[in-house]
C-alpha positions in Angstrom: 80.2 -78.3 68.7 84.0 -79.1 68.6 84.9 -82.7 67.4 87.7 -82.6 69.9 86.8 -83.1 73.6 89.6 -83.4 76.2 89.1 -86.5 78.5 90.4 -86.0 81.9 91.3 -89.0 83.9 90.2 -89.6 87.6 90.1 -92.5 90.1 86.6 -92.6 91.3 86.0 -88.8 91.8 85.2 -87.7 88.2 81.7 -86.5 89.0 83.1 -84.6 92.1 85.6 -82.9 90.1 83.4 -82.0 87.2 80.7 -80.6 89.6 83.5 -78.5 91.2 84.8 -77.2 87.8 81.5 -76.2 86.5 80.8 -74.3 89.8 83.7 -72.0 88.8 82.8 -70.6 85.4 79.7 -69.2 83.6 78.5 -71.1 80.7 79.3 -74.3 82.4 77.2 -77.3 83.2 77.0 -81.2 83.5 75.8 -82.6 80.2 75.5 -86.3 81.0 76.6 -88.8 83.8 76.9 -92.3 82.5 77.1 -95.2 85.0 78.8 -98.4 84.2 76.3 -101.1 83.1 78.3 -103.9 84.8 81.5 -104.2 86.9 84.4 -102.7 85.1 88.0 -101.5 86.0 86.6 -98.1 87.2 83.9 -99.5 89.7 81.0 -101.7 90.3 78.0 -101.8 88.2 76.1 -98.4 88.6 79.1 -96.2 89.5 80.0 -93.4 87.6 82.1 -94.1 84.7 82.0 -91.0 82.6 80.9 -87.4 83.0 80.4 -85.1 80.1 80.5 -81.4 81.0 81.0 -77.9 79.6 83.3 -75.5 81.1 83.0 -71.8 79.9 81.6 -73.1 76.6 84.4 -75.8 76.1 83.2 -79.6 76.2 85.0 -81.9 78.5 84.8 -85.6 79.5 85.9 -86.8 82.8 86.6 -90.6 83.0 86.9 -92.7 86.1 89.8 -94.8 84.7 90.0 -97.3 87.6 93.5 -96.4 88.8 95.5 -93.3 89.8 97.3 -91.6 86.9 99.4 -88.5 87.5 98.8 -85.6 85.5 101.8 -83.6 84.4 102.6 -80.0 83.1 102.8 -81.3 79.6 98.9 -80.6 79.6 97.5 -77.8 81.3 94.4 -75.5 81.0 94.9 -71.8 80.5 92.2 -69.5 82.0 92.4 -65.9 80.7 91.2 -63.4 83.4 89.7 -60.1 83.1 91.1 -58.5 86.3 92.9 -59.4 89.5 89.5 -60.3 91.3 89.1 -63.1 88.8 92.6 -64.2 89.1 92.3 -64.3 92.9 89.1 -66.1 92.8 90.0 -68.9 90.6 93.4 -69.2 92.1 92.0 -69.5 95.6 89.3 -71.9 94.6 91.7 -74.1 92.5 94.4 -74.2 95.1 91.9 -75.1 98.0 91.5 -78.3 99.6 95.0 -79.9 98.6 95.7 -77.9 95.5 99.1 -76.2 95.3 100.8 -73.1 93.6 103.4 -73.8 91.2 105.2 -70.8 89.5 104.4 -68.1 87.0 100.7 -68.4 87.2 100.6 -72.2 87.3 98.9 -74.4 90.0 97.9 -78.0 90.5 94.5 -78.5 91.8 93.4 -81.3 94.3 93.1 -83.8 91.5 96.5 -83.0 90.1 95.2 -81.2 87.2 97.5 -78.3 86.0 96.0 -74.8 85.4 97.5 -71.6 84.3 95.5 -68.5 85.8 96.7 -65.5 83.5 95.5 -62.1 83.4 94.6 -61.3 79.7 96.9 -58.1 79.9 99.9 -60.5 80.4 100.3 -60.9 76.6 100.4 -57.2 76.3 103.2 -56.9 78.8 105.2 -59.7 77.7 104.7 -59.3 74.0 104.7 -55.6 73.9 106.9 -53.6 71.2 109.0 -52.2 74.2 111.6 -55.2 74.8 113.1 -53.6 77.7 109.6 -53.1 79.4 108.6 -56.7 78.3 111.9 -58.1 80.0 111.2 -56.3 83.3 107.6 -57.8 83.3 109.0 -61.3 82.5 111.6 -60.8 85.4 108.7 -59.8 87.6 106.4 -62.9 86.5 109.4 -65.4 87.2 109.3 -64.4 90.9 105.6 -65.1 91.3 103.5 -68.0 92.0 100.1 -66.4 91.6 100.3 -63.5 89.1 99.8 -60.0 90.3 98.5 -57.7 87.6 99.4 -54.5 89.3 103.0 -55.7 89.8 103.3 -56.7 86.2 102.0 -53.4 85.0 104.4 -51.4 87.2 107.4 -53.6 86.1 106.3 -53.1 82.4 106.1 -49.3 82.9 109.3 -49.1 84.8 107.5 -47.9 88.0 109.1 -48.9 91.4 106.8 -50.5 93.9 105.6 -48.0 96.5 
C-alpha cells in the first residue's frame, strides 16, 4: 500500500462522491467511513467526516471539510482508457449531473474535481518519432473536448475524414 494518499475536499457530500467514483472503476471499493465523534466544522456528531476508498487500486481519502473549496486544474486525475468505449463511458458518467467538459480530454465533475480522460494510444500519437504526424495529432486534439481516438489516429496517419 502506498504511503501517499490523495485527500479530496468536499462540503458534506464526501460519501456520495466516493460511492459514485467507486461505481465507475473495477478494483474499487469503500474502505471505511468515519463519522465525527462530536460537533465539528464539517457537521454535527455522527455526520460523515472521512471516507477512505480505493479507485482502480489507488487509495484516496474524501474529507468533509466544512466549507466549499474550489478545485482547480492544478491537480487532476488522469484515467488511461483502452478504447473509445471506455473514454465515452467515463466521460459521460463524470460529466453527468452538473459536470462539464473542458478541453483536450479534460472535464470537471459535479463536485468540481478535474479529470483527464485519455486513450492510452494518445502517447503514441503525440510522442511518436514522426514529428509531422505528432503535430497533426496535437492540432486535432486541441480542437476537441472529449478525445476521439479515431480522429486522432486519422490525423496522425494523415488520413482525411470521410
